[in-house]
C-alpha positions, 0 to 999 in steps of 0.5 A: 492527527489521524484519519477517522475510519469508516466502517461498513459494519456497525460495531465492527472494530476492524475496517473492511479490506478496502480501507487501511487499518490504522493501529493494526495489531501484528496478527491482524496486519499479517492476516490482511497482507495474505488476504490482499495477496496481490492487490496493488490498489488501495492503501495500507497503514504504517502499522500494516506495513511495518508489522509485515516487514518485521514478521517477514524478516523474522521468518526469513532469518529463522528459515535461513538459519535452520539449514544454511547452504554450505558452499566450499566449506563456507556458509552462504547465509541462505537456504532452500527454505529461505528461498521458498519463503522469498518466492512466496512473499515477494508479491505480497511484500511489493503489494503492501509497499505499493499500498503504503506509498498510496497512503502517503499519496505517492505513486507505487512507481516510487518502489523503483527507488529500491533499484538504486543501491543504498541511497535509493533504499534509504529514500524508500524507507523514509517514504514508507515511514511517513504519516498518512496523507488525507489526499491518499484517499484518491487511491481508494476504490470508493474515495471519501467525499471531499470536505463540505460535500454531502455525497461522494462524487467522482474526483474533479479530474474525471468529471465531464464538462457540459457540452457547448450549447448547440447552435450556429454560434459555436464555442466562441459565441460569434 
C-alpha cells in the first residue's frame, strides 16, 4: 500500500518539495536534502531519508580516511575534513530525520531519543524505518482533504465553533 502522489505540474514525475518523494532515486534524494537544507516542517519518505543516511555516511568515511588525525602515535579516526563535513551536514541531517518522523505521524521531538545511549538509538532507527502513515499529512503545509470531502478544509482542531446565538438566554438556554 502506498500513498498516491499529487503533483502540481502535469506530466511531472517528481513531486514538489512540499511533498515527500516516495521511491526517490539516490541522486534526487540527496539533492532534495540540500534544497530543503534547514526545513523541519513537512514530510520525507523512507527512500529520501535512507539514501541521505547512506550518502552522508559514505562521504564521512571517505573524508575521515583521507587524512586521519594522529595523536601520540594513535589514529583517532577523524580528520579536519570529516569535522567540516559533520558541521556542514548536521542541520540537514536533523531536518530530514524530523520530516521522516512526520511522515510516520510522530513528533520531531522523538529525535531526543538519540540522547539515550544504545536503546534510544535502536528505538529511533525503528521509528525512522517505519512505513508512511496517512495521518502524517497533518504536517504538510497544505494538508490533503480528508476522505469524502470535496475541498480541503482546515483540520478539525483549528475549526472555530459558531458563537452562541445572541440573546438574553445565554448559552444554557434558560
